[in-house]
N, C-alpha and C positions, 0 to 999 in steps of 0.2 A: 504494500500500500504506500502510495506517495503522499507523505504528510506535508510536503511543501505546498501543495494545492490547498489543503485544509488550513494550514497556518496562514497562508496568504489571504484567504477569505476571512478568517478570524480577525486578522489585522484590519481588513476593510470594515468589518462589522464593529470593531472597537471604535473606529472613527465616526460612526454614525450617531446621530442624536436619537433619542427615544422614539420620536415619531417615525423616523425612517426605519428603525429596527422593527417597529410594529407593522409598517407597510410591507417590509420584506417578509415578515412572518405571515402576514395575510396572503401575500403572493405565493409563498411556499405551500401554505395549507390549501390554497385554492387551485394550485396547479396539478394537472394530471401527469406531468412529467417528473415530479418529485416522488420518490419512493420512501417516504418517511414512515417510521413505525409508531406513529401516534394516531389517535383518533382525529383525523383531519377536520371533520365537521365540528367537533367539540372545541378544538384548538382555534379554528377560524372564528367561532362565536366569541370565544374568550378574548382574542386579540382585537376583534372588531369592536367589542364593548370597551376595551381599554383605549383604543384609538379614538373612539367617539368621545370619551371623557376629556381628552387633551387636545384634540384637533377640531376646531370649529368648521374648517373647510370640509373635512371628511364627513361631518355630521350633516351638513346642509346641501352638498352637491354630489353628483356622481364624479368620482375621482378618476381621472385618466392617468394610469400609471406610466404611460408613455412620457409624461412630463417629469418623470423621475429617472433620468438615465443611469444614475448610480445604482438604483435598485434593479433596473433591467440588466445592467452589466453583471451584477452580483448573481441574479437569477440565471443568466446564461452560463456563468461559471459553475453554478450548482448543478445545472442540468447535464453538464459534461462529466460530472463525478459519478463514481460508483454508489451503490445503495449505502454501503458502509460509510463512505465519506460524507454523503448527504446527511446521514443520521448523526454524524459527529458535529457537523455544522448546525444542524437543527437543535441538538442538545445544548450546544453552547449558546445559540441565539435565544432559545426559550428560557434558559436559566438566567441569562444576562438581562432579558426583558423583565422577568419576575423580580430580580434583585433590584434593578433600577427603578421599577415602578413602585416598589414598596418603600424606597428611600425618597420618593417625591414628597 
């Protein structure tokens, strides 16, 4: 397993603010190309609720994720990964969101 790809994406995620992390988590749980070992529907609802709490734009309009090239780039890199690598990224992202959101 090539951990360089995983570490590269973890570094990208570290630089994101909480709203972009939530947007990425929503994209990951909504995508059919990610093979994560979590209940995608449950996680989508959870992250959707969290993002609605902190982002007025997300609450009031239909968000076009094409306006967030950073997230699209990250999703493209995730889609290139194996299932195991995707799950490593997912675990890191979900834990990071929960940690950061509790500290708000």
